[in-house]
C-alpha positions as CSV (number, residue, x, y, z in Angstrom):
1,M,-9.0,-1.0,-11.5
2,T,-12.1,1.6,-10.5
3,E,-12.9,5.3,-11.6
4,S,-12.6,7.5,-8.4
5,D,-15.1,10.0,-8.1
6,I,-12.6,12.5,-6.8
7,D,-9.9,14.0,-8.7
8,L,-7.1,16.2,-7.7
9,L,-6.6,19.4,-9.6
10,I,-3.6,21.4,-8.8
11,I,-3.5,25.1,-9.9
12,R,-0.2,26.7,-10.1
13,E,1.6,29.8,-11.7
14,H,4.8,28.0,-13.3
15,F,4.7,24.1,-14.8
16,P,6.9,22.7,-17.2
17,R,4.6,22.4,-21.2
18,S,5.0,18.8,-21.2
19,R,1.9,16.9,-18.8
20,L,3.6,13.8,-18.5
21,D,6.8,16.2,-16.6
22,R,3.6,18.0,-15.4
23,H,2.1,14.5,-13.5
24,W,5.6,13.4,-12.1
25,E,6.7,16.6,-10.4
26,V,3.3,16.9,-9.1
27,L,2.8,13.0,-8.5
28,E,5.8,13.4,-6.1
29,V,4.2,16.2,-3.9
30,A,1.8,14.7,-3.5
31,K,2.5,11.0,-2.5
32,V,4.9,12.6,0.4
33,V,1.1,13.8,1.8
34,L,-1.3,11.8,0.4
35,K,0.2,8.2,-0.4
36,E,-2.6,6.5,-0.6
37,F,-4.6,8.9,-2.4
38,T,-2.7,9.5,-5.4
39,A,-2.4,5.5,-6.2
40,Q,-6.3,6.1,-7.1
41,A,-7.2,9.6,-7.7
42,P,-6.6,11.2,-11.0
43,I,-3.9,14.0,-10.3
44,I,-5.1,17.0,-12.7
45,P,-2.3,20.0,-12.8
46,L,-3.0,23.2,-14.3
47,T,-1.8,26.5,-14.5
48,P,-4.2,28.9,-13.5
49,A,-5.1,30.4,-16.6
50,E,-5.7,26.9,-18.4
51,A,-8.1,26.2,-15.0
52,Q,-10.1,29.4,-16.5
53,V,-11.7,27.4,-19.5
54,T,-14.0,24.6,-18.3
55,K,-12.6,21.4,-19.0
56,S,-15.1,18.1,-19.5
57,F,-13.9,16.9,-16.6
58,Y,-14.4,19.5,-14.6
59,L,-18.5,18.3,-14.6
60,P,-20.0,15.2,-13.3
61,E,-21.3,12.5,-15.5
62,K,-24.9,12.1,-16.2
């Protein structure tokens, strides 16, 4: 498996607390729109408050 150069960051007001529940909820919707893309790109579901804090995955590796 190769790493993707693209991550799909999804920001939404209301998500389940569990990261796994969030991922499954978003994955089902994303597959309908971009089935091939979601199989390769990591999905990152965050609330607006969570997205305001800089995460290490926001920054490119050096």
